[in-house]
C-alpha positions in Angstrom: 18.2 -3.6 -14.1 19.8 -0.8 -13.7 20.8 1.0 -10.7 19.0 4.2 -12.3 15.8 2.2 -12.3 15.8 0.9 -8.9 14.2 3.9 -7.0 10.4 4.2 -5.3 7.4 4.3 -7.1 6.8 8.2 -6.0 10.6 8.7 -7.4 10.9 10.9 -4.0 13.4 11.0 -2.9 15.5 10.7 -5.9 18.2 8.3 -5.1 19.1 5.7 -7.1 19.6 2.7 -5.8 22.9 0.2 -6.5 22.0 -3.3 -6.0 23.2 -7.5 -6.0 20.1 -8.9 -7.5 20.1 -12.8 -6.2 18.6 -15.4 -8.3 18.1 -18.8 -6.2 17.4 -18.4 -2.5 21.1 -19.8 -1.1 22.5 -16.3 -2.7 21.5 -14.6 -0.4 23.1 -15.1 3.1 26.7 -14.6 1.2 25.2 -10.9 0.6 24.1 -10.9 3.6 27.5 -11.7 5.3 29.5 -9.6 3.5 28.0 -6.2 3.6 28.0 -7.5 7.6 31.5 -8.0 7.5 32.0 -4.2 5.6 30.7 -2.7 8.3 28.1 -1.4 5.6 24.0 -1.6 5.3 21.5 -2.7 2.5 18.0 -3.5 2.9 15.8 -5.8 0.4 13.8 -3.9 -2.6 10.7 -5.9 -4.0 9.5 -4.8 -7.0 9.5 -0.8 -6.3 6.3 -0.7 -5.4 6.8 1.4 -1.8 6.1 4.7 -2.6 8.3 6.7 -0.1 11.6 5.7 1.1 11.0 2.9 3.3 12.4 0.3 0.6 16.2 2.9 -0.3 18.7 1.4 1.6 20.4 4.0 4.0 23.3 3.7 1.8 21.8 3.2 -1.4 22.6 0.0 -1.7 19.6 -2.9 -1.8 19.5 -6.9 -2.1 17.2 -7.1 -5.0 14.9 -10.2 -4.6 12.3 -10.0 -7.6 14.3 -12.7 -9.2 13.1 -15.0 -6.4 10.1 -15.8 -8.6 8.8 -19.0 -7.9 6.0 -21.4 -6.6 7.5 -23.8 -4.4 3.9 -25.4 -2.9 0.3 -25.6 -3.8 -2.8 -27.2 -1.8 -5.9 -26.8 -3.7 -7.8 -28.1 -2.0 -7.5 -25.9 1.0 -6.0 -23.0 -0.5 -2.8 -22.9 0.9 -0.2 -21.4 -1.6 4.2 -21.0 -0.4 5.6 -18.9 -3.2 9.5 -17.2 -2.8 9.4 -13.7 -2.2 9.9 -12.2 -5.4 6.5 -13.6 -6.6 4.1 -10.9 -7.6 0.4 -10.5 -6.1 -0.1 -11.0 -9.5 1.5 -13.8 -10.8 -0.5 -15.6 -7.8 -3.8 -14.1 -9.2 -2.9 -15.9 -12.4 -2.9 -19.6 -10.8 -5.1 -19.2 -7.5 -8.0 -17.6 -9.3 -9.0 -20.1 -12.0 -8.9 -22.5 -9.6 -11.6 -20.8 -7.2 -9.0 -18.9 -4.7 -8.2 -15.5 -4.0 -6.0 -13.2 -2.5 -7.9 -12.4 1.1 -6.5 -9.2 1.2 -5.0 -6.9 -1.9 -3.5 -3.8 -2.6 -4.1 -1.4 -5.1 -1.3 -2.8 -6.9 -1.1 -6.6 -8.0 2.5 -5.3 -9.0 3.3 -5.5 -5.5 5.7 -8.9 -4.6 4.7 -11.3 -1.5 7.3 -10.4 0.9 6.4 -6.4 0.2 2.5 -7.2 0.9 4.0 -8.9 4.4 6.5 -6.2 5.0 4.3 -3.1 4.9 1.2 -5.2 6.3 -0.6 -3.5 3.6 -4.8 -3.2 3.5 -7.4 -3.5 1.2 -10.9 -2.2 0.5 -11.9 -5.2 2.6 -10.2 -3.9 6.0 -13.6 -4.0 7.7 -14.1 -7.6 7.1 -10.3 -9.3 6.4 -8.2 -6.7 8.2 -4.7 -6.9 6.8 -2.3 -9.4 4.8 -0.6 -10.2 7.9 -3.6 -11.6 9.1 -3.5 -14.1 6.4 0.0 -14.9 6.7 0.9 -18.8 8.1 4.4 -19.0 8.1 7.0 -17.2 6.4 10.7 -18.1 6.1 13.5 -15.6 7.2 17.2 -15.3 6.5 19.9 -12.9 8.9 23.2 -11.5 8.6 24.2 -13.9 11.7 23.6 -16.9 9.2 20.4 -18.1 10.5 17.1 -19.3 8.8 14.3 -18.9 11.1 10.8 -20.1 10.6 7.8 -18.0 12.3 4.6 -18.5 12.7 1.5 -17.2 14.5 2.4 -19.5 17.2 6.4 -20.4 16.7 8.6 -17.3 17.1 5.9 -15.3 17.6 8.0 -12.4 18.2 10.3 -12.3 15.3 6.7 -12.9 13.7 5.1 -10.1 14.6 8.2 -7.8 13.9 8.6 -8.6 10.6 5.1 -8.2 9.4 4.6 -4.7 9.0 8.5 -4.7 9.9 9.3 -2.9 6.4 12.4 -4.9 5.8 14.5 -4.6 8.8 14.0 -7.8 10.9 16.1 -9.4 8.1 15.5 -11.3 4.4 12.0 -12.9 3.8 13.0 -16.1 1.6 9.2 -17.7 1.2 6.0 -17.0 2.6 3.0 -19.2 2.8 -0.4 -17.5 2.8 -4.1 -18.7 2.8 -6.3 -17.7 -0.1 -9.7 -17.4 -0.1 -12.4 -19.6 -1.8 -14.7 -17.1 -4.7 -17.1 -18.7 -7.7 -16.7 -16.0 -9.7 -13.8 -13.9 -11.2 -16.3 -11.2 -11.3 -17.3 -9.1 -9.3 -21.3 -7.5 -8.4 -20.8 -3.9 -7.5 -22.6 -0.6 -6.0 -21.9 2.9 -7.0 -23.5 5.8 -5.0 -23.0 9.0 -5.3 -22.3 11.4 -2.6 -23.1 15.1 -2.7 -20.6 15.7 1.1 -18.8 14.3 3.7 -22.0 14.0 6.2 -23.4 12.3 3.7 -20.1 9.7 2.8 -20.3 8.8 6.5 -24.2 7.9 6.0 -23.8 5.5 3.4 -20.6 3.8 5.1 -22.3 3.2 8.1 -25.6 1.6 6.4 -23.3 0.1 3.2 -19.8 -1.2 4.5 -21.5 -4.0 6.7 -23.2 -5.8 3.7 -20.6 -5.8 1.5 -17.3 -7.7 1.3 -15.2 -4.1 -0.3 -16.3 -0.9 0.3 -13.7 2.7 -0.8 -14.8 5.8 -2.4 -13.3 8.0 -4.7 -13.4 11.8 -3.0 -13.6 15.4 -4.9 -10.5 16.7 -3.5 -10.9 20.1 -4.3 -14.2 20.6 -3.5 -16.0 23.5 -1.3 -18.6 24.7 0.5 -21.8 22.6 1.1 -19.9 20.3 -0.9 -16.9 19.7 0.5 -15.8 16.2 0.7 -18.3 14.7 -2.5 -17.6 11.7 -4.2 -18.5 8.3 -5.5 -18.9 5.6 -2.6 -18.4 2.2 -4.6 -19.1 -1.3 -3.0 -18.6 -4.6 -3.9 -18.7 -8.3 -3.4 -17.4 -11.4 -5.3 -20.5 -13.4 -7.8 -21.5 -16.4 -6.4 -21.4 -18.4 -9.8 -19.7 -17.5 -13.3 -16.1 -17.5 -15.0 -12.9 -18.2 -13.1 -11.1 -17.5 -16.4 -9.0 -13.7 -15.4 -9.8 -10.7 -18.0 -6.6 -9.7 -20.3 -7.3 -6.2 -21.2 -5.0 -3.6 -22.9 -2.7 -1.7 -21.0 -0.9 1.8 -21.9 2.3 3.1 -21.4 4.2 6.2 -20.5 6.9 5.7 -22.1 9.8 8.4 -20.8 9.5 10.5 -17.6 7.5 13.8 -18.4 9.7 16.8 -18.3 6.8 18.8 -16.0 4.0 17.9 -14.2 -0.2 17.8 -16.1 -1.1 17.1 -12.1 -2.4 20.6 -11.4 -5.1 23.0 -10.0 -6.9 23.3 -13.6 -6.2 19.8 -14.6 -7.7 18.2 -11.2 -10.7 20.2 -11.6 -11.8 19.5 -14.9 -11.5 15.7 -14.4 -13.7 15.7 -10.9 -16.4 17.5 -12.8 -16.1 15.1 -15.1 -16.3 12.1 -13.1 -18.2 13.2 -10.1 -21.4 14.3 -12.5 -21.0 11.4 -15.3 -22.8 9.3 -11.6 -26.3 9.5 -11.5 -27.8 10.4 -8.2 -29.1 7.5 -7.6 -27.6 3.7 -6.6 -26.1 1.5 -10.1 -25.8 -1.6 -10.0 -22.9 -3.5 -12.2 -20.8 -6.2 -12.3 -16.8 -5.5 -13.3 -13.7 -7.6 -13.6 -11.4 -8.2 -11.3 -8.5 -6.1 -12.8 -11.2 -3.1 -13.1 -12.1 -3.5 -9.5 -9.0 -4.1 -7.7 -6.3 -2.0 -10.2 -7.2 0.5 -11.8 -4.1 2.5 -12.4 -2.1 -1.4 -13.1 -4.0 -0.5 -16.8 -1.3 2.2 -17.4 2.4 0.9 -17.4 4.8 2.9 -15.5 1.6 5.6 -14.6 3.6 7.2 -12.0 6.1 9.3 -15.3 3.0 11.5 -15.1 4.2 13.3 -12.2 7.7 14.6 -13.9 10.6 14.7 -13.2 10.4 15.9 -9.4 8.1 12.5 -9.0 5.0 12.9 -6.2 4.0 12.1 -2.5 1.6 10.5 -1.6 0.0 11.7 2.4 -1.9 8.9 3.6 -3.7 9.0 7.1 -5.8 7.6 9.4 -7.8 9.3 11.6 -9.6 7.2 15.0 -13.7 7.2 14.1 -14.9 9.3 17.4 -13.0 12.5 15.6 -12.8 11.3 12.0 -15.6 13.4 10.7 -14.7 16.8 11.7 -10.5 15.7 11.0 -11.5 15.0 7.9 -13.5 17.6 7.1 -10.4 19.9 8.0 -8.2 17.6 5.9 -10.2 17.9 3.0 -10.9 21.8 2.9 -7.1 22.3 4.0 -6.4 20.7 0.4 -8.8 22.0 -1.2 -7.4 25.2 -0.3 -4.4 24.8 -1.9 -5.6 24.0 -5.0 -3.7 20.1 -5.0 -4.1 16.8 -4.7 -4.4 13.8 -7.2 -6.9 12.8 -9.6 -6.9 9.1 -7.7 -8.0 10.5 -4.1 -9.8 7.3 -1.9 -12.0 7.4 1.2 -12.4 4.4 3.2 -13.1 2.9 6.6 -10.7 0.6 8.5 -12.1 -1.9 10.4 -11.5 -3.2 13.9 -9.3 -6.5 13.5 -6.3 -6.3 14.9 -3.3 -6.1 13.4 -0.2 -9.0 13.7 2.5 -6.5 13.1 4.4 -4.3 15.5 4.3 -1.4 13.1 0.8 -2.1 10.9 -1.1 1.4 9.8 -5.1 0.8 10.0 -6.8 1.1 13.6 -10.8 1.4 13.9 -11.1 4.9 11.9 -11.7 6.5 8.7 -8.3 6.0 5.7 -7.7 9.3 3.3 -5.3 8.7 0.9 -4.0 11.2 -2.2 -0.6 12.0 -4.3 0.9 15.5 -4.7 3.3 16.2 -7.3 6.5 17.1 -5.2 6.9 20.9 -5.4 9.5 21.3 -2.3 8.1 24.4 -0.9 4.3 23.9 -1.6 4.6 20.4 -0.3 6.2 21.4 3.0 3.9 24.4 3.9 0.9 21.6 3.1 1.9 18.8 4.6 2.5 20.9 8.0 -0.6 21.5 8.2 -2.4 18.2 7.4 0.2 16.4 9.8 -1.0 18.7 12.5 -4.7 17.9 11.7 -3.6 14.1 12.1 -1.4 14.8 14.9 -4.0 16.1 17.0 -7.1 13.6 15.7 -4.3 10.5 17.3 -4.1 9.6 14.1 -0.7 8.1 11.7 0.1 8.3 8.5 1.4 5.2 6.7 5.3 3.9 6.6 5.0 2.5 3.1 3.6 5.5 1.6 5.6 8.0 3.2 8.9 10.2 2.2 8.4 13.2 4.7 6.8 12.3 8.3 8.8 13.6 10.7 10.6 11.1 13.7 8.8 13.1 17.2 5.4 12.0 14.7 6.3 8.7 13.8 7.4 7.8 17.4 4.5 9.2 19.0 2.4 7.6 16.7 3.9 4.0 16.1 5.0 3.2 20.3 6.6 0.0 19.5 9.3 1.1 17.3 11.9 0.5 19.8 10.8 -2.9 20.1 11.2 -3.4 16.2 14.6 -2.2 16.3 15.6 -4.4 19.1 14.8 -7.4 16.5 16.3 -5.4 13.3 19.1 -6.8 11.4 22.2 -5.4 12.0 22.7 -5.6 8.4 19.5 -4.1 7.1 18.7 0.1 7.1 16.8 2.3 5.1 16.3 5.8 4.6 13.3 6.5 6.0 14.0 4.2 9.7 17.9 6.6 9.6 15.4 9.3 8.5 12.2 9.0 11.6 14.0 7.0 14.5 17.4 9.1 14.6 16.4 12.6 14.6 
């Protein structure tokens, strides 16, 4: 892969990465040893699905691990799978679902790697039921630049286990991961959808329905105002009790090149949001859908990030504690609406109370909101400053895997265990994110 293609998914900051791309596990140590000997740093890089600069090396050099894409072992009686770091979540689904097993936790893309999912301790629509991805990691192997290979598990090398889960790839190179899968009877999902007229109705629906369903999420109209502030569509889902275990292969589209300008603006957003909201009926609607459509709607358009143009985009994802979530989310949505900016897919969901194993895991008991913003330097800086202030005052925090702007002060206050992770950081590894948030 050419250096120009190794960027973050948001394409901001623009920092093409030079890379070394080992195809075998035994080739990783030599790259790490050379980086340490030359007193420079590198960074593990999977499939480039982190949005900001957490996947970008501080020296603009990365260790591209997508080539480590082999399955090592599988116990289909117990649903235990071991695979190399570069295997994607979609590749796991391809072999697991037809055998009656599902990823217990999945983010909104199947193109993330196993090691990337673990290093960012990703969460999904069922955080209130299953917690984060790291809770389902049984063990992993970690290669460090001093030549050691350490097997970590919840009961072995526990401190390094906790530092590596959600550790943003800084504690070493993850060689392989073993995960516990979840039993399912069908690849289909039963879905309940309900339109809500404002944010208060979302909280009512969420309180009533979340506990009844495995998966819960909402789309919110980020430009709605007044009595309609925070209107949207609430969706819950459960795996069907019986049916076919085959995976549906849907036709995908591709954005073949980076657009010279972004079509995402207040006019296209307003038109899309109005049409999308009105096409859903007021009453609760029951339907059935396939796994790809429910979990990965954006994956149906390859390279959709190119739609944001040459400047790329930034995502702002925060989580606000339950006690103040209603008022803080109203203020956040009001601020976004007044800005006239935002994304077609604005995701609102509750996070549960299950404790994450990682030192820097993002979720906390509360409500999370995620939106993409076309990169417009001055406009985004002013908007994010206002949003960050609301998050800070509410005692919330932002998601490192999606961030390209968070101040060092906000990061260190929201993640007080960062110094513990720093003690376990491999000296040969450093990201732009870590340098930005811990050195300023």
